[in-house]
Every structure is written in structure tokens, then in C-alpha cells.
N, C-alpha and C positions, 0 to 999 in steps of 0.2 A: 187534897193537895198532892201534886206529884212529889216524889221523893220522900213521902212519909214513911215508906218502907224501902228496904234494900232490894227485896225481891217480891214480886207478885206472881205466885204460882197459880197457873190456870190448869184445871183438871176437867176434862170432858168425860162424862160418864154415860154409857149406854148399855144397860142390862149387865152391869158388872158389880152388882151389889156386894158380893162376897169379897171383892178386892178393895173396896173403898177404904175401910178402916186400916188394913195393913199398909196400903199405899200412903195414906195421910200420916200414919205413925212413922213410917220410914222417912217421909219428907220432913217432918218436924225434927227427927233425930239428925237428918242430913243438913239442917239449916241452923245448927247451934251457933249462937252469937250474932245471928242476923235478925233484922226486923222483917218478919215474914207475914205477908198477906196471902191468904188462900181463897181462891175463887173456884167454885165448883159449878159447872154447867151440866144439868141433866138433860139429855136429849130425848125426852119422851120415853123413858124406860118403863118396861112393863113387868119388872121382876121385884117390885117392892123397894127399889132404890130411893124413890122420892120420899116415902115415909121414913126410911132410915135417915136420910139427909136432914129432914126437918126435926127429927128427934135427937140425933147425936152430933150434928155438925152446926149447931147454932152459932159457934164462934167463927164460922167461915161465911164468906159472901156466897149466896146461893142464887142461881138462876134456873128456872124450870121452863123447858120448852114442852109444848103439848105433843109435838111430833119430832122425829129425828131429822134435824136440819142439816146434818153432816158435820164432819170434824172441823173443817176450816171455818165454816160459818159460826159454829158454836164458839170457837176460840175468838173469832172477831167480835162476838157479842161481849165477851168478857173484858176486852181491851178498854171499854168505856169505864169499867169499874176499877181498873188497875191503877194503883197509886205508887208502885215501886219504880225505882230507877232502872231495874232490870225486870224482864218478864221471863218466867220459866214455864214452858209448856210441858206438861208431864202426863203421860198415859196412866190409866189406872192399873195397867199390868206392868208398870215399870217401878222398881223398888230401889231407892237410892241408898247407898252405903252411908253409915254414920259420918257426918262431917262433909259429905260429898258436895252438897250445895255450897257450903261455906268455901271449900277449896276452889270450886269452879268460878264462883263470884270473885274470889281473890285473883284468879288468873285473868279474868276479864278486866278487872280494875287495873291490873298491872300491864296490860297490853292494849293500849288505846286504838291500835289498828284493827283489832278484832271486833267485829260487829255482832257475831253470834258464834256459839260453839255447841258441839256435841261431845259425848264422852264414850268411854270404853263400855261396850255392851256385851253381856254374856247371857246365855240362856239359863233356864232353871237347872240344867245339868252342869253349868259352869263353863260350857264351851263358848268360845269367842264367836260373836255375831258380827256381820258387816257393820262397821261403825263410822266409816269415812269413805265416801263414795265418789265416783266419777259421774258426770252428767250422762244420762241415757241418750243414745242416738239410735236411729233406725238400724245402723250396722251392728253396734255392740249388743243391742238387744237380740238381734237375729243370731249372732254368733253364740251368745249365751244360751238362748232357748234351744238352738239346734245342737248344742254340745260340740261346737267346732272350735273352741278356744285354743286347743292344741295345734290346730292347723294355721291359726292366725295369732302367733304369740305377741305381735306388736300392737294388737288391738287392746285399748284400755277398757277392760271389763268393768262394769258398774260396781260389782262387789269384789273387786280385786283384794285379796287378803294377804298377798305376799309383800309385806312391808313391816317395819318396826312399829309395833303397837305400844311401845313403852315411852315414846317421845311425841310431843305435840307436833302437828304439821298442818299447814294450810290444805284445804281440800275443796272440792266442788260443792258438796252438800252433805248434810248429816241428817240421820233419821229424826222424825218429829217426836219420838217417845220421850226424849230428854233434850230439850231445845231451849237453850239459854240465850236470850237476845236483849241487846240494849234497848231501853225505851226510846232513846233518840233515833235509833235505826227504824223502829216501828213508826215513829212520828214522821220520818223522812220518806219511807217507801211503803208504809202500810204493813199489814200482816198478810193474810191469805186471800188469794183470788177466790171469791165465793162460788165460782163455777165448778170447782173441784169438790165433789161431795165427799170423797174419800180417796186417798192416794194422790201422789204427785204434788200436793199443795206445798210441801216443804222444799221439793226440788225447784218448783217455780219461784218460791220466795227466796231461796238462796241465790238464784240467778239475779233477782232484783237487788239483793243486798250486795253482791259482788259488782254488779253494774254501777252501783252508787259509790263504789270505791272502798267498801269495807272488806275485811278478810273473814272468811268462814274457816273455822279451826276445829280440828280434832284435838281434844284435850284429855289425856289419860290421867288427870288428877284424881279421878274417882271412877268407880265401876258401878254400873247400874244393871241389875238383873231384870231382863225383859222377857216376859212370857211370850207375848206376841199374838195378835190376831183375835183377842177375846171378844172385842166389840164386833169385828167383822163377821164372826160366826153367825150372827143374827141376820146377816144380809144375804146369805147364800154364796156358794163358791162353785167354781168349775175346777176340774182337775185336768191339768195339761202338762205333759213332760215331767210327771212325777212330783209336781208341786201344786198347791192350791192357788188358783187365780180367780179373783172375784170379777164379776161382770163390771162392778164399779171401777176396778183397776183398769180394765180394758178401756172403758169410757174415758177415764181421766187421762190415760195415755194418748188417746186420740185428740182430746182437747189440748194437751200439752204440745204435741207435735205440730198441730196446726198453728198454735200461738208462737212457738219458737223456731220452727223449721219451715213454716209456710206450707202452701199447697203441695209442693214437690216433696217435702219431707214427710208430710202426712201420707201421701200415696205410697212413698217408698216404704214407710213403716208397715202399712197394710199389706202390701205385696210381699215384703220379706216375712211378715208374720204368717201369711198364708203358706209361703214356701217352707218356713220352719215346721209348721204343722204337717205338711206333706212329707218332709224328711223324717220327722219323728214317727209318723204312721208307717213309713216304709221300714224304718229300723225295727219297729215293733213287730211287723209281719215277718221280716227276715229272721228274727230271733224265734219265730214260731210260737209266739205268745197268743193267747186267746183272741179271736177275731173281734169280740165285743169291746176290747180295750181301745180299738181305733176310734171308737165313738167319742172319746174325750177330746181328741185332736180335731175331729170334725165339729164338735160343739164349740170349741174355742174359735175356730175360723168363722162359723156361721154367726156366732155372737158378735164377733168383731165387725163383720160386714153389716149386720143388722143395726148395730149401734152407730156405725158410720152414717147410715141413712137416717136413723132417728135423731141424731144430733145435728142434722142439716149439714153434713160433711164437716163435722167437728166445729161448728160455730156456736153451739149452745148445749147446755147439759139437759139430761132427760128428767132431772129432779132437783 
């Protein structure tokens, strides 16, 4: 029965065996005083995670996939088992502070206009991570990747960090590593679009939540230590502009822009993405860095154009 629990925490695991126990231990300590249901979906892990789950997590609801079906689809699977009035999507590499779930549930209960919230995120080193973001557009992604933000100070950058992180504030979207959403919101708009295998699913979902009249909120009531990227390591990455960009991220971006910005927005994103790679390659060469370093920018561009074709001009996912 629904509302048997205050919170149904959904954890998707993929080859992160070593993180499971500390993640769940932190979750339990974070949910003191709450009726907590824990649902763990294993996405076809090959590192012994499934044996560990069957042995040590018998008090949790367990789902086992034979293959990696993706982050969004795995969370969608767990919704059918969730019996809480709120759903908490939690990454295995995200560690909640003691009492953190309790305080964010209290905030959600006290603010009926809020449909979902995220929290203050810090890295393993304690440094603040982007926790409250603007929606991506072809333009702000181009400005960010090309490193031109100083030339366009009025552009709202996706990961703008120049604001007061000590106070709650409405925002466009919050990262999915700690994603607390009302069950009635999920009943109304659903959870994740299954076409996104990894990346952009929470951006897309926050758009749906806001379109339905709910507020998306950054809530600093607690801090979560987020390591980041542990599951994605298994899927391979590209290096571009000094950071890791997965081919899955490029594909999800194409699907997102076609869905929300139409054909014109999709092509603008692809053209500006290609231009950003060209500018980054030119900067690299002007600084007299090794010629082979340009390969990363070329790889990003060729991967983007290849995925554009393989997705049928961003109509369908490749997996």
C-alpha cells in the first residue's frame, strides 16, 4: 500500500560493489525517525555485486537485471515496488550526512509548492560541486565548452556557481545523485524518459515537473558527498576540453535537444558543438602543445556526428 513508508529510496548499482555498504549505511543514518524502504536495482553488474546483495541486503527490496538497461530505466523499474509517499533516488557514490534525509523530507513536507529537491553537493575533497543548475541550451553549452563565458557575462551558464549556497532557491534542475521527489509528482508526470540511457534524464524530468506547475528546489538542509562517475567508468569516456565526456552523454544530449528544441535546436547544438571543438583545437595548437592532443577534439566531433546519424537524427536511442 502507498504511504506505508515516508521514503522509498531507490539505488541503482552497476559495478560499484565496494560502495554499496557505505552508501546504505549513510542512508540509514540519514533517515533517522523516518519509515524507510530501500530498493536496490542491480544493472547486470559483473564485479560480484549481485552475490553481495543477496547475502547482505536481505532486508532491502532487490531487483536484478541480466544486462545494464541504463540509469533511467532501472529507476523506472523500481517505482512499481515503491510504497513511500516520497521517492529518493540515490547514487551509490553519494553519501548522505547523518539526519540528511530526515531534514530534506521535513522541508518537502513544509513546502507544498515544491515537487522535488536536490541538496548541497561536495566532492570527496570537500569542495562544492554544481548543485543547482540552469537548463542547457545550444548557446550556453557552446559558451561553456569553448571557454568563452567571460566574453558573454549575461549568458546563464549551466553550472553557474556564483550565488548563495546557504539558502534554498528555486532552480531549473538538480543532479540525480540525490533526487527527492513527491510520489504524487511521479504519479502525475511519470519518472524518467527511457530513451536516455545515461545523462540528461533528470534534466528532462525536471522540465516535466516544472511544466506541471511544481517547483524544483535547491535545498541546503543537508550536504551529500558525491564522488561522481563511478558507474560511468565502465562505459568508456572521451576526453574533450580537459574533461571526460561519455559517448552516452553526447547521445543523450542529441535526444534532449531534438525533444525540447526541435530540429532547429538540434542542428544548432551540433554545429556549435563542432565549432567549439575547432576553437579548442586552435587554442591547443596556439599554445604549442603536442599535436596528438588535438585528437580528443576531433574524436568528440566525429562521435557527435556519428551518433546523430545512428539515432536517426536524434529520434531514437542506440541502446
